[in-house]
DORO-977597 format. One record per residue: residue number from 1; residue in three letters; x, y, z of N, C-alpha, C, O in turn. Coordinates in steps of 0.001 Angstrom, whole numbers, plus 500000, padded with zeros to 6 digits. Layout:
<sites>
keza/vexpa/n.east/n.north/n.up/ca.east/ca.north/ca.up/c.east/c.north/c.up/o.east/o.north/o.up
NUM/ALA/X/Y/Z/X/Y/Z/X/Y/Z/X/Y/Z
...
</sites>
This chain:
<sites>
keza/vexpa/n.east/n.north/n.up/ca.east/ca.north/ca.up/c.east/c.north/c.up/o.east/o.north/o.up
1/UNK/492465/506321/493066/491608/507431/492704/490417/507490/493663/490102/506519/494351
2/UNK/489775/508637/493689/488611/508796/494572/487526/507780/494264/486851/507286/495167
3/UNK/487362/507469/492982/486275/506577/492583/486491/505136/493007/485519/504391/493129
4/UNK/487735/504711/493237/487998/503314/493588/488531/503130/495004/488694/501993/495447
5/UNK/488805/504210/495725/489431/504093/497036/488584/503267/498011/489116/502388/498690
6/UNK/487309/503527/498089/486448/502780/499023/486415/501289/498659/486442/500433/499543
7/UNK/486358/500987/497374/486374/499585/496938/487706/498911/497268/487736/497775/497740
8/UNK/488822/499636/497012/490152/499097/497290/490334/498782/498777/490984/497799/499133
9/UNK/489763/499610/499631/489897/499422/501081/488839/498473/501644/488994/497960/502752
10/UNK/487781/498241/500898/486671/497439/501405/486599/496063/500772/487343/495153/501138
11/UNK/485684/495925/499808/485397/494614/499224/486627/493967/498589/486847/492768/498760
12/UNK/487425/494739/497863/488605/494159/497213/489584/493623/498254/490082/492505/498123
13/UNK/489859/494413/499278/490775/493965/500331/490209/492745/501050/490952/491814/501361
14/UNK/488911/492738/501318/488285/491569/501957/488475/490328/501104/488780/489259/501634
15/UNK/488303/490445/499805/488494/489317/498898/489944/488847/498924/490206/487647/499013
16/UNK/490886/489783/498846/492304/489423/498839/492746/488762/500141/493657/487934/500136
17/UNK/492119/489115/501241/492501/488522/502525/492252/487036/502560/492835/486339/503391
18/UNK/491407/486528/501689/491126/485085/501648/492222/484312/500929/492241/483083/500988
19/UNK/493134/485000/500252/494243/484347/499554/495353/484039/500549/496018/484951/501041
20/UNK/495556/482764/500848/496559/482390/501840/497968/482833/501448/498798/483096/502319
21/UNK/498242/482916/500154/499590/483275/499698/499864/484770/499757/501016/485187/499640
22/UNK/498823/485588/499938/499023/487039/499970/499652/487462/501301/499080/487228/502366
23/UNK/500823/488082/501233/501533/488519/502424/501372/490015/502661/501443/490482/503798
24/UNK/501152/490775/501566/501149/492224/501674/500170/492797/500664/500093/492345/499522
25/UNK/499425/493801/501106/498482/494523/500255/498887/495985/500300/498983/496566/501381
26/UNK/499127/496591/499137/499724/497915/499059/498759/498891/498381/498199/498603/497324
27/UNK/498582/500054/499018/497793/501138/498448/498713/502350/498250/499334/502830/499198
28/UNK/498789/502830/497019/499600/504010/496694/498646/505168/496452/497765/505087/495596
29/UNK/498820/506237/497201/497962/507401/497080/498324/508173/495814/499500/508440/495567
30/UNK/497347/508523/495028/497591/509230/493768/497582/510742/493897/497927/511452/492952
31/UNK/497187/511240/495073/497123/512684/495279/498209/513223/496207/498677/514351/496055
32/UNK/498595/512393/497164/499564/512818/498167/500654/511757/498286/500424/510588/497979
33/UNK/501804/512154/498718/502934/511232/498874/502662/510314/500078/502991/510639/501218
34/UNK/502058/509174/499787/501728/508243/500864/501559/506846/500287/500891/506651/499272
35/UNK/502173/505885/500952/502003/504475/500630/501572/503775/501910/502170/503964/502969
36/UNK/500528/502967/501795/500059/502180/502934/500245/500706/502585/499846/500252/501513
37/UNK/500852/499973/503503/500991/498545/503307/500278/497827/504456/500429/498181/505626
38/UNK/499518/496836/504094/498874/495956/505066/499632/494632/504968/499647/493994/503915
39/UNK/500259/494228/506074/501033/492992/506106/500344/491981/507008/499861/492306/508092
40/UNK/500315/490751/506529/499723/489679/507329/500709/489289/508431/501837/488882/508152
41/UNK/500275/489417/509672/501118/489055/510808/501124/487555/511055/500421/486796/510388
42/UNK/501922/487147/512016/502071/485732/512323/500757/485058/512704/500564/483877/512417
43/UNK/499858/485788/513342/498577/485225/513768/497482/485442/512733/496312/485176/513008
44/UNK/497846/485923/511542/496872/486126/510489/496207/487491/510500/495392/487788/509627
45/UNK/496542/488327/511478/495975/489664/511531/496750/490581/510601/497953/490401/510414
46/UNK/496070/491567/510012/496688/492494/509075/497178/493724/509830/496434/494329/510602
47/UNK/498427/494084/509602/499066/495201/510287/499317/496307/509276/499921/496077/508229
48/UNK/498856/497497/509593/499004/498653/508695/500300/499387/508981/500612/499686/510134
49/UNK/501053/499674/507932/502246/500531/507999/502053/501635/506980/501856/501361/505796
50/UNK/502106/502891/507432/501943/504045/506546/503284/504715/506367/503996/504990/507333
51/UNK/503623/504976/505097/504871/505666/504771/504533/507010/504146/503677/507096/503266
52/UNK/505207/508057/504604/504999/509384/504041/506314/510150/503924/506310/511333/503585
53/UNK/507414/509504/504194/508715/510173/504188/509435/509938/502870/508808/510019/501814
54/UNK/510711/509653/502899/511524/509548/501704/511423/508214/500980/511623/508145/499768
55/UNK/511108/507143/501729/511079/505835/501101/510039/504941/501763/509476/505278/502805
56/UNK/509799/503803/501140/508861/502823/501667/509428/501432/501407/510301/501253/500558
57/UNK/508922/500454/502146/509418/499075/502022/508270/498110/501771/507191/498221/502353
58/UNK/508536/497171/500895/507636/496041/500665/508407/494805/501107/509253/494290/500375
59/UNK/508103/494337/502315/508858/493233/502908/508688/491934/502147/509612/491121/502098
60/UNK/507519/491723/501551/507239/490449/500892/508153/490203/499683/508381/489056/499296
61/UNK/508669/491274/499096/509574/491126/497936/510935/491793/498194/511706/492043/497268
62/UNK/511208/492072/499473/512490/492638/499883/512868/493868/499055/513952/493937/498475
63/UNK/511942/494840/499016/512147/496058/498215/512046/497277/499101/511124/497393/499908
64/UNK/512992/498187/498954/512903/499522/499511/513034/500477/498340/513981/500371/497560
65/UNK/512101/501407/498203/512107/502327/497082/511855/503740/497565/511305/503958/498645
66/UNK/512265/504691/496750/512095/506098/497126/510779/506637/496589/510288/506192/495552
67/UNK/510218/507595/497304/509039/508287/496810/509367/509079/495561/508524/509224/494675
68/UNK/510573/509587/495483/510984/510335/494286/510846/509462/493038/510333/509922/492017
69/UNK/511296/508215/493108/511158/507312/491970/509698/506936/491704/509252/506915/490557
70/UNK/508963/506642/492779/507566/506234/492631/506718/507326/491979/505889/507042/491114
71/UNK/506927/508569/492395/506100/509674/491914/506822/510525/490865/506510/511704/490698
72/UNK/507759/509940/490180/508623/510678/489253/507858/511537/488253/508213/512702/488071
73/UNK/506847/511027/487613/506117/511759/486585/504719/512176/487038/503838/512406/486209
74/UNK/504517/512272/488336/503200/512576/488899/503235/513963/489557/504179/514299/490273
75/UNK/502197/514756/489302/502033/516037/489970/501078/515835/491146/499901/515528/490953
76/UNK/501585/516006/492344/500778/515792/493554/500103/517080/493995/500584/518178/493716
77/UNK/498980/516929/494689/498301/518083/495262/499138/518615/496421/499837/517861/497097
78/UNK/499055/519909/496634/499798/520508/497761/498868/520901/498872/499313/521419/499896
</sites>
């Protein structure tokens, strides 16, 4: 949501980055069909992957899912 987006991208993400076991941080947009995943690379740097097409992948749990399923009961802005 608009009210939490800055926190999710800022302080919360900074806190989560300190968790050694965290491999992937996922943000699902509630207004537009978009999923952003931040994956920890081999050197510890976070790599952003943005999905806006038919499906998205969460490598840490070996999942590929469709946007149709994710947004099944959601009305998105046009």
